[in-house]
N, CA, C, O and the ligand as a Tripos MOL2 file, in Angstrom:
@<TRIPOS>MOLECULE
protein
  225   223    57     0     0
PROTEIN
NO_CHARGES

@<TRIPOS>ATOM
      1 N         -14.6610   51.2890  -27.1130 N.3       1 MET1
      2 CA        -14.0610   51.8210  -25.8890 C.3       1 MET1
      3 C         -15.0910   52.6010  -25.0920 C.2       1 MET1
      4 O         -14.7970   53.6750  -24.5680 O.2       1 MET1
      5 N         -16.2550   52.0780  -25.0060 N.am      2 ARG2
      6 CA        -17.2950   52.8310  -24.3230 C.3       2 ARG2
      7 C         -17.3050   52.5110  -22.8390 C.2       2 ARG2
      8 O         -17.5140   53.3830  -21.9960 O.2       2 ARG2
      9 N         -17.0770   51.2640  -22.5470 N.am      3 TRP3
     10 CA        -17.1700   50.8370  -21.1640 C.3       3 TRP3
     11 C         -15.9590   49.9780  -20.8340 C.2       3 TRP3
     12 O         -15.8350   48.8500  -21.3100 O.2       3 TRP3
     13 N         -15.0640   50.5260  -20.0110 N.am      4 LEU4
     14 CA        -13.8170   49.8220  -19.7670 C.3       4 LEU4
     15 C         -13.8900   48.8710  -18.5870 C.2       4 LEU4
     16 O         -13.1730   47.8720  -18.5290 O.2       4 LEU4
     17 N         -14.7560   49.1930  -17.6600 N.am      5 LEU5
     18 CA        -14.8180   48.3740  -16.4570 C.3       5 LEU5
     19 C         -15.5190   47.0500  -16.6930 C.2       5 LEU5
     20 O         -16.5390   46.9750  -17.3780 O.2       5 LEU5
     21 N         -14.9620   46.0350  -16.1230 N.am      6 ARG6
     22 CA        -15.6110   44.7320  -16.1370 C.3       6 ARG6
     23 C         -15.8220   44.2880  -14.7050 C.2       6 ARG6
     24 O         -15.1000   44.6900  -13.7920 O.2       6 ARG6
     25 N         -16.8210   43.4580  -14.5340 N.am      7 LYS7
     26 CA        -17.0840   42.9510  -13.1900 C.3       7 LYS7
     27 C         -16.9850   41.4310  -13.1930 C.2       7 LYS7
     28 O         -17.4880   40.7530  -14.0890 O.2       7 LYS7
     29 N         -16.3380   40.9340  -12.1910 N.am      8 CYS8
     30 CA        -16.1640   39.4880  -12.0910 C.3       8 CYS8
     31 C         -17.4910   38.8190  -11.7560 C.2       8 CYS8
     32 O         -18.2520   39.2990  -10.9160 O.2       8 CYS8
     33 N         -17.7490   37.7140  -12.4210 N.am      9 THR9
     34 CA        -19.0010   37.0080  -12.1640 C.3       9 THR9
     35 C         -18.9230   36.1710  -10.8960 C.2       9 THR9
     36 O         -19.9380   35.7110  -10.3740 O.2       9 THR9
     37 N         -17.7130   35.9840  -10.4130 N.am     10 SER10
     38 CA        -17.5450   35.1290   -9.2450 C.3      10 SER10
     39 C         -17.3820   35.9200   -7.9530 C.2      10 SER10
     40 O         -18.1710   35.7590   -7.0220 O.2      10 SER10
     41 N         -16.3520   36.7810   -7.8930 N.am     11 CYS11
     42 CA        -16.0990   37.4930   -6.6410 C.3      11 CYS11
     43 C         -16.7080   38.8920   -6.6480 C.2      11 CYS11
     44 O         -16.7600   39.5480   -5.6080 O.2      11 CYS11
     45 N         -17.1720   39.3560   -7.8170 N.am     12 GLY12
     46 CA        -17.8820   40.6280   -7.8840 C.3      12 GLY12
     47 C         -16.9870   41.8520   -7.8870 C.2      12 GLY12
     48 O         -17.4790   42.9720   -7.7480 O.2      12 GLY12
     49 N         -15.7030   41.6680   -8.0390 N.am     13 ARG13
     50 CA        -14.7980   42.8080   -8.0660 C.3      13 ARG13
     51 C         -14.7600   43.4250   -9.4560 C.2      13 ARG13
     52 O         -15.0360   42.7780  -10.4670 O.2      13 ARG13
     53 N         -14.4050   44.7090   -9.4620 N.am     14 TYR14
     54 CA        -14.2990   45.4040  -10.7420 C.3      14 TYR14
     55 C         -12.8560   45.3980  -11.2220 C.2      14 TYR14
     56 O         -11.9160   45.4990  -10.4340 O.2      14 TYR14
     57 N         -12.7110   45.2790  -12.5190 N.am     15 THR15
     58 CA        -11.3710   45.2280  -13.0880 C.3      15 THR15
     59 C         -11.3520   45.8420  -14.4720 C.2      15 THR15
     60 O         -12.3910   45.9900  -15.1170 O.2      15 THR15
     61 N         -10.1620   46.1960  -14.9190 N.am     16 LEU16
     62 CA        -10.0280   46.7040  -16.2780 C.3      16 LEU16
     63 C          -9.6760   45.5840  -17.2520 C.2      16 LEU16
     64 O          -9.6360   45.7800  -18.4670 O.2      16 LEU16
     65 N          -9.4270   44.4300  -16.6980 N.am     17 LYS17
     66 CA         -9.1170   43.2830  -17.5470 C.3      17 LYS17
     67 C         -10.3440   42.8870  -18.3450 C.2      17 LYS17
     68 O         -11.4700   42.9350  -17.8490 O.2      17 LYS17
     69 N         -10.1110   42.4960  -19.5870 N.am     18 LYS18
     70 CA        -11.2530   42.1920  -20.4330 C.3      18 LYS18
     71 C         -11.5350   40.7060  -20.5330 C.2      18 LYS18
     72 O         -12.6340   40.3020  -20.9160 O.2      18 LYS18
     73 N         -10.5700   39.9060  -20.1970 N.am     19 ASP19
     74 CA        -10.8030   38.4780  -20.4020 C.3      19 ASP19
     75 C         -11.1580   37.7440  -19.1210 C.2      19 ASP19
     76 O         -12.0620   36.9080  -19.1030 O.2      19 ASP19
     77 N         -10.4380   38.0630  -18.0400 N.am     20 ARG20
     78 CA        -10.8040   37.3820  -16.8100 C.3      20 ARG20
     79 C         -10.3500   38.1370  -15.5820 C.2      20 ARG20
     80 O          -9.5260   39.0490  -15.6470 O.2      20 ARG20
     81 N         -10.9040   37.7340  -14.4810 N.am     21 CYS21
     82 CA        -10.6510   38.4080  -13.2190 C.3      21 CYS21
     83 C          -9.2120   38.1880  -12.7540 C.2      21 CYS21
     84 O          -8.7490   37.0480  -12.6980 O.2      21 CYS21
     85 N          -8.5010   39.2650  -12.4190 N.am     22 PRO22
     86 CA         -7.1280   39.1290  -11.9420 C.3      22 PRO22
     87 C          -7.0470   38.5980  -10.5180 C.2      22 PRO22
     88 O          -5.9790   38.1980  -10.0560 O.2      22 PRO22
     89 N          -8.1730   38.5970   -9.8330 N.am     23 TYR23
     90 CA         -8.1810   38.1510   -8.4360 C.3      23 TYR23
     91 C          -8.4630   36.6600   -8.3160 C.2      23 TYR23
     92 O          -7.7780   35.9470   -7.5830 O.2      23 TYR23
     93 N          -9.4580   36.2030   -9.0280 N.am     24 CYS24
     94 CA         -9.8320   34.7920   -8.8830 C.3      24 CYS24
     95 C          -9.7790   34.0360  -10.2030 C.2      24 CYS24
     96 O          -9.9630   32.8190  -10.2250 O.2      24 CYS24
     97 N          -9.5300   34.7400  -11.3020 N.am     25 GLY25
     98 CA         -9.3550   34.0450  -12.5700 C.3      25 GLY25
     99 C         -10.6360   33.6510  -13.2750 C.2      25 GLY25
    100 O         -10.6120   32.9520  -14.2870 O.2      25 GLY25
    101 N         -11.7720   34.1130  -12.7230 N.am     26 ARG26
    102 CA        -13.0500   33.7690  -13.3360 C.3      26 ARG26
    103 C         -13.3990   34.7260  -14.4580 C.2      26 ARG26
    104 O         -12.6880   35.6920  -14.7370 O.2      26 ARG26
    105 N         -14.4970   34.4270  -15.0770 N.am     27 GLU27
    106 CA        -15.0010   35.2370  -16.1780 C.3      27 GLU27
    107 C         -15.4230   36.6180  -15.6800 C.2      27 GLU27
    108 O         -15.9170   36.7620  -14.5610 O.2      27 GLU27
    109 N         -15.2230   37.6230  -16.5190 N.am     28 VAL28
    110 CA        -15.7130   38.9560  -16.1800 C.3      28 VAL28
    111 C         -16.7930   39.3770  -17.1700 C.2      28 VAL28
    112 O         -16.8510   38.9010  -18.3040 O.2      28 VAL28
    113 N         -17.6330   40.2710  -16.7110 N.am     29 THR29
    114 CA        -18.7250   40.7130  -17.5530 C.3      29 THR29
    115 C         -18.9000   42.2140  -17.4430 C.2      29 THR29
    116 O         -18.4220   42.8170  -16.4820 O.2      29 THR29
    117 N         -19.5660   42.8260  -18.3930 N.am     30 VAL30
    118 CA        -19.8610   44.2530  -18.3260 C.3      30 VAL30
    119 C         -20.8970   44.4630  -17.2390 C.2      30 VAL30
    120 O         -21.9750   43.8710  -17.2860 O.2      30 VAL30
    121 N         -20.5770   45.3110  -16.2460 N.am     31 PRO31
    122 CA        -21.4010   45.4290  -15.0510 C.3      31 PRO31
    123 C         -22.8040   46.0040  -15.2430 C.2      31 PRO31
    124 O         -23.6890   45.7260  -14.4340 O.2      31 PRO31
    125 N         -23.0230   46.7790  -16.2650 N.am     32 HIS32
    126 CA        -24.3890   47.2710  -16.4540 C.3      32 HIS32
    127 C         -25.1490   46.2880  -17.3280 C.2      32 HIS32
    128 O         -24.5520   45.6470  -18.1930 O.2      32 HIS32
    129 N         -26.4380   46.1580  -17.1250 N.am     33 PRO33
    130 CA        -27.2100   45.1300  -17.8160 C.3      33 PRO33
    131 C         -27.1350   45.2440  -19.3390 C.2      33 PRO33
    132 O         -27.5840   46.2350  -19.9160 O.2      33 PRO33
    133 N         -26.5790   44.2500  -19.9680 N.am     34 PRO34
    134 CA        -26.4420   44.2840  -21.4130 C.3      34 PRO34
    135 C         -27.6850   43.7330  -22.1080 C.2      34 PRO34
    136 O         -28.1230   42.6170  -21.8260 O.2      34 PRO34
    137 N         -28.2270   44.5000  -22.9880 N.am     35 ARG35
    138 CA        -29.3840   44.0050  -23.7360 C.3      35 ARG35
    139 C         -28.9170   43.0670  -24.8450 C.2      35 ARG35
    140 O         -29.3610   41.9270  -24.9780 O.2      35 ARG35
    141 N         -28.0200   43.6030  -25.6120 N.am     36 PHE36
    142 CA        -27.4130   42.7660  -26.6310 C.3      36 PHE36
    143 C         -25.9230   43.0390  -26.6280 C.2      36 PHE36
    144 O         -25.4980   44.1780  -26.8180 O.2      36 PHE36
    145 N         -25.1480   42.0320  -26.4200 N.am     37 SER37
    146 CA        -23.7320   42.2440  -26.2670 C.3      37 SER37
    147 C         -22.9160   41.3310  -27.1830 C.2      37 SER37
    148 O         -22.6880   40.1650  -26.8620 O.2      37 SER37
    149 N         -22.4860   41.8570  -28.3030 N.am     38 PRO38
    150 CA        -21.6260   41.0790  -29.2000 C.3      38 PRO38
    151 C         -20.2660   40.8340  -28.5660 C.2      38 PRO38
    152 O         -19.5170   39.9420  -28.9670 O.2      38 PRO38
    153 N         -19.9710   41.6540  -27.5630 N.am     39 HIS39
    154 CA        -18.6970   41.5490  -26.8830 C.3      39 HIS39
    155 C         -18.5840   40.2310  -26.1280 C.2      39 HIS39
    156 O         -17.5210   39.6110  -26.0910 O.2      39 HIS39
    157 N         -19.6660   39.8240  -25.5410 N.am     40 ASP40
    158 CA        -19.6500   38.5960  -24.7530 C.3      40 ASP40
    159 C         -19.2970   37.3780  -25.5990 C.2      40 ASP40
    160 O         -18.5670   36.4870  -25.1660 O.2      40 ASP40
    161 N         -19.8310   37.3660  -26.8070 N.am     41 LYS41
    162 CA        -19.5350   36.2530  -27.7030 C.3      41 LYS41
    163 C         -18.0510   36.2330  -28.0270 C.2      41 LYS41
    164 O         -17.4160   35.1820  -28.1100 O.2      41 LYS41
    165 N         -17.5330   37.4220  -28.2040 N.am     42 TYR42
    166 CA        -16.1170   37.5250  -28.5190 C.3      42 TYR42
    167 C         -15.2780   37.0330  -27.3500 C.2      42 TYR42
    168 O         -14.2810   36.3380  -27.5410 O.2      42 TYR42
    169 N         -15.6800   37.3920  -26.1560 N.am     43 LEU43
    170 CA        -14.9670   36.9590  -24.9670 C.3      43 LEU43
    171 C         -15.0410   35.4460  -24.8130 C.2      43 LEU43
    172 O         -14.0690   34.7760  -24.4650 O.2      43 LEU43
    173 N         -16.2020   34.9560  -25.0810 N.am     44 GLU44
    174 CA        -16.3930   33.5160  -24.9490 C.3      44 GLU44
    175 C         -15.5170   32.7810  -25.9510 C.2      44 GLU44
    176 O         -14.9350   31.7390  -25.6520 O.2      44 GLU44
    177 N         -15.4430   33.3370  -27.1120 N.am     45 TYR45
    178 CA        -14.6120   32.7590  -28.1580 C.3      45 TYR45
    179 C         -13.1450   32.7430  -27.7410 C.2      45 TYR45
    180 O         -12.4470   31.7410  -27.8880 O.2      45 TYR45
    181 N         -12.7060   33.8710  -27.2220 N.am     46 ARG46
    182 CA        -11.3130   33.9480  -26.7900 C.3      46 ARG46
    183 C         -11.0510   33.0250  -25.6170 C.2      46 ARG46
    184 O          -9.9840   32.4210  -25.4980 O.2      46 ARG46
    185 N         -12.0360   32.9320  -24.7670 N.am     47 TYR47
    186 CA        -11.9180   32.0660  -23.6070 C.3      47 TYR47
    187 C         -11.7400   30.6140  -24.0360 C.2      47 TYR47
    188 O         -10.9080   29.8790  -23.5030 O.2      47 TYR47
    189 N         -12.5370   30.2350  -24.9990 N.am     48 ARG48
    190 CA        -12.4610   28.8670  -25.4980 C.3      48 ARG48
    191 C         -11.1360   28.6080  -26.1880 C.2      48 ARG48
    192 O         -10.5360   27.5420  -26.0510 O.2      48 ARG48
    193 N         -10.7000   29.5990  -26.9250 N.am     49 LEU49
    194 CA         -9.4480   29.4840  -27.6440 C.3      49 LEU49
    195 C          -8.2880   29.2490  -26.6600 C.2      49 LEU49
    196 O          -7.4170   28.4080  -26.8810 O.2      49 LEU49
    197 N          -8.3150   30.0170  -25.5810 N.am     50 LYS50
    198 CA         -7.2890   29.8830  -24.5710 C.3      50 LYS50
    199 C          -7.3540   28.4990  -23.9250 C.2      50 LYS50
    200 O          -6.3340   27.8660  -23.6520 O.2      50 LYS50
    201 N          -8.5500   28.0680  -23.6990 N.am     51 LYS51
    202 CA         -8.7410   26.7830  -23.0490 C.3      51 LYS51
    203 C          -8.2060   25.6690  -23.9230 C.2      51 LYS51
    204 O          -7.5790   24.7230  -23.4460 O.2      51 LYS51
    205 N          -8.4690   25.8020  -25.2140 N.am     52 GLU52
    206 CA         -7.9830   24.7920  -26.1500 C.3      52 GLU52
    207 C          -6.4690   24.7360  -26.1750 C.2      52 GLU52
    208 O          -5.8660   23.6740  -26.3360 O.2      52 GLU52
    209 N          -5.8750   25.8980  -26.0130 N.am     53 LYS53
    210 CA         -4.4270   25.9530  -26.0410 C.3      53 LYS53
    211 C          -3.8130   25.5590  -24.6980 C.2      53 LYS53
    212 O          -2.5930   25.4760  -24.5510 O.2      53 LYS53
    213 N          -4.6760   25.3230  -23.7420 N.am     54 GLY54
    214 CA         -4.1940   24.8860  -22.4430 C.3      54 GLY54
    215 C          -3.6370   26.0130  -21.5980 C.2      54 GLY54
    216 O          -2.7800   25.7930  -20.7420 O.2      54 GLY54
    217 N          -4.1210   27.2090  -21.8360 N.am     55 LEU55
    218 CA         -3.6060   28.3450  -21.0850 C.3      55 LEU55
    219 C          -4.4040   28.5950  -19.8050 C.2      55 LEU55
    220 O          -4.0210   29.4250  -18.9810 O.2      55 LEU55
    221 N          -5.4740   27.8980  -19.6510 N.am     56 LEU56
    222 CA         -6.2680   28.1120  -18.4380 C.3      56 LEU56
    223 C          -6.1570   26.9210  -17.5020 C.2      56 LEU56
    224 O          -6.7580   26.9220  -16.4280 O.2      56 LEU56
    225 ZN        -13.0670   37.4380   -9.3790 Zn       57 ZN57
@<TRIPOS>BOND
     1     1     2 1
     2     2     3 1
     3     3     4 2
     4     3     5 am
     5     5     6 1
     6     6     7 1
     7     7     8 2
     8     7     9 am
     9     9    10 1
    10    10    11 1
    11    11    12 2
    12    11    13 am
    13    13    14 1
    14    14    15 1
    15    15    16 2
    16    15    17 am
    17    17    18 1
    18    18    19 1
    19    19    20 2
    20    19    21 am
    21    21    22 1
    22    22    23 1
    23    23    24 2
    24    23    25 am
    25    25    26 1
    26    26    27 1
    27    27    28 2
    28    27    29 am
    29    29    30 1
    30    30    31 1
    31    31    32 2
    32    31    33 am
    33    33    34 1
    34    34    35 1
    35    35    36 2
    36    35    37 am
    37    37    38 1
    38    38    39 1
    39    39    40 2
    40    39    41 am
    41    41    42 1
    42    42    43 1
    43    43    44 2
    44    43    45 am
    45    45    46 1
    46    46    47 1
    47    47    48 2
    48    47    49 am
    49    49    50 1
    50    50    51 1
    51    51    52 2
    52    51    53 am
    53    53    54 1
    54    54    55 1
    55    55    56 2
    56    55    57 am
    57    57    58 1
    58    58    59 1
    59    59    60 2
    60    59    61 am
    61    61    62 1
    62    62    63 1
    63    63    64 2
    64    63    65 am
    65    65    66 1
    66    66    67 1
    67    67    68 2
    68    67    69 am
    69    69    70 1
    70    70    71 1
    71    71    72 2
    72    71    73 am
    73    73    74 1
    74    74    75 1
    75    75    76 2
    76    75    77 am
    77    77    78 1
    78    78    79 1
    79    79    80 2
    80    79    81 am
    81    81    82 1
    82    82    83 1
    83    83    84 2
    84    83    85 am
    85    85    86 1
    86    86    87 1
    87    87    88 2
    88    87    89 am
    89    89    90 1
    90    90    91 1
    91    91    92 2
    92    91    93 am
    93    93    94 1
    94    94    95 1
    95    95    96 2
    96    95    97 am
    97    97    98 1
    98    98    99 1
    99    99   100 2
   100    99   101 am
   101   101   102 1
   102   102   103 1
   103   103   104 2
   104   103   105 am
   105   105   106 1
   106   106   107 1
   107   107   108 2
   108   107   109 am
   109   109   110 1
   110   110   111 1
   111   111   112 2
   112   111   113 am
   113   113   114 1
   114   114   115 1
   115   115   116 2
   116   115   117 am
   117   117   118 1
   118   118   119 1
   119   119   120 2
   120   119   121 am
   121   121   122 1
   122   122   123 1
   123   123   124 2
   124   123   125 am
   125   125   126 1
   126   126   127 1
   127   127   128 2
   128   127   129 am
   129   129   130 1
   130   130   131 1
   131   131   132 2
   132   131   133 am
   133   133   134 1
   134   134   135 1
   135   135   136 2
   136   135   137 am
   137   137   138 1
   138   138   139 1
   139   139   140 2
   140   139   141 am
   141   141   142 1
   142   142   143 1
   143   143   144 2
   144   143   145 am
   145   145   146 1
   146   146   147 1
   147   147   148 2
   148   147   149 am
   149   149   150 1
   150   150   151 1
   151   151   152 2
   152   151   153 am
   153   153   154 1
   154   154   155 1
   155   155   156 2
   156   155   157 am
   157   157   158 1
   158   158   159 1
   159   159   160 2
   160   159   161 am
   161   161   162 1
   162   162   163 1
   163   163   164 2
   164   163   165 am
   165   165   166 1
   166   166   167 1
   167   167   168 2
   168   167   169 am
   169   169   170 1
   170   170   171 1
   171   171   172 2
   172   171   173 am
   173   173   174 1
   174   174   175 1
   175   175   176 2
   176   175   177 am
   177   177   178 1
   178   178   179 1
   179   179   180 2
   180   179   181 am
   181   181   182 1
   182   182   183 1
   183   183   184 2
   184   183   185 am
   185   185   186 1
   186   186   187 1
   187   187   188 2
   188   187   189 am
   189   189   190 1
   190   190   191 1
   191   191   192 2
   192   191   193 am
   193   193   194 1
   194   194   195 1
   195   195   196 2
   196   195   197 am
   197   197   198 1
   198   198   199 1
   199   199   200 2
   200   199   201 am
   201   201   202 1
   202   202   203 1
   203   203   204 2
   204   203   205 am
   205   205   206 1
   206   206   207 1
   207   207   208 2
   208   207   209 am
   209   209   210 1
   210   210   211 1
   211   211   212 2
   212   211   213 am
   213   213   214 1
   214   214   215 1
   215   215   216 2
   216   215   217 am
   217   217   218 1
   218   218   219 1
   219   219   220 2
   220   219   221 am
   221   221   222 1
   222   222   223 1
   223   223   224 2
@<TRIPOS>SUBSTRUCTURE
     1 MET1         2 RESIDUE 1 A MET
     2 ARG2         6 RESIDUE 1 A ARG
     3 TRP3        10 RESIDUE 1 A TRP
     4 LEU4        14 RESIDUE 1 A LEU
     5 LEU5        18 RESIDUE 1 A LEU
     6 ARG6        22 RESIDUE 1 A ARG
     7 LYS7        26 RESIDUE 1 A LYS
     8 CYS8        30 RESIDUE 1 A CYS
     9 THR9        34 RESIDUE 1 A THR
    10 SER10       38 RESIDUE 1 A SER
    11 CYS11       42 RESIDUE 1 A CYS
    12 GLY12       46 RESIDUE 1 A GLY
    13 ARG13       50 RESIDUE 1 A ARG
    14 TYR14       54 RESIDUE 1 A TYR
    15 THR15       58 RESIDUE 1 A THR
    16 LEU16       62 RESIDUE 1 A LEU
    17 LYS17       66 RESIDUE 1 A LYS
    18 LYS18       70 RESIDUE 1 A LYS
    19 ASP19       74 RESIDUE 1 A ASP
    20 ARG20       78 RESIDUE 1 A ARG
    21 CYS21       82 RESIDUE 1 A CYS
    22 PRO22       86 RESIDUE 1 A PRO
    23 TYR23       90 RESIDUE 1 A TYR
    24 CYS24       94 RESIDUE 1 A CYS
    25 GLY25       98 RESIDUE 1 A GLY
    26 ARG26      102 RESIDUE 1 A ARG
    27 GLU27      106 RESIDUE 1 A GLU
    28 VAL28      110 RESIDUE 1 A VAL
    29 THR29      114 RESIDUE 1 A THR
    30 VAL30      118 RESIDUE 1 A VAL
    31 PRO31      122 RESIDUE 1 A PRO
    32 HIS32      126 RESIDUE 1 A HIS
    33 PRO33      130 RESIDUE 1 A PRO
    34 PRO34      134 RESIDUE 1 A PRO
    35 ARG35      138 RESIDUE 1 A ARG
    36 PHE36      142 RESIDUE 1 A PHE
    37 SER37      146 RESIDUE 1 A SER
    38 PRO38      150 RESIDUE 1 A PRO
    39 HIS39      154 RESIDUE 1 A HIS
    40 ASP40      158 RESIDUE 1 A ASP
    41 LYS41      162 RESIDUE 1 A LYS
    42 TYR42      166 RESIDUE 1 A TYR
    43 LEU43      170 RESIDUE 1 A LEU
    44 GLU44      174 RESIDUE 1 A GLU
    45 TYR45      178 RESIDUE 1 A TYR
    46 ARG46      182 RESIDUE 1 A ARG
    47 TYR47      186 RESIDUE 1 A TYR
    48 ARG48      190 RESIDUE 1 A ARG
    49 LEU49      194 RESIDUE 1 A LEU
    50 LYS50      198 RESIDUE 1 A LYS
    51 LYS51      202 RESIDUE 1 A LYS
    52 GLU52      206 RESIDUE 1 A GLU
    53 LYS53      210 RESIDUE 1 A LYS
    54 GLY54      214 RESIDUE 1 A GLY
    55 LEU55      218 RESIDUE 1 A LEU
    56 LEU56      222 RESIDUE 1 A LEU
    57 ZN57       225 GROUP 0 **** ****
């Protein structure tokens, strides 16, 4: 719970959503430059899981 804000990779808006942008539905990322981010892998995993289930 260190960094709650996420930034959309597409429209550039900030959001508290962790999986995707509430405005355009694109991927969100941690806005400050991540050197090593295990979180991203987790997000990607969840993203894929959702996609497989046909939720996207
Ligand atoms: Zn967006």
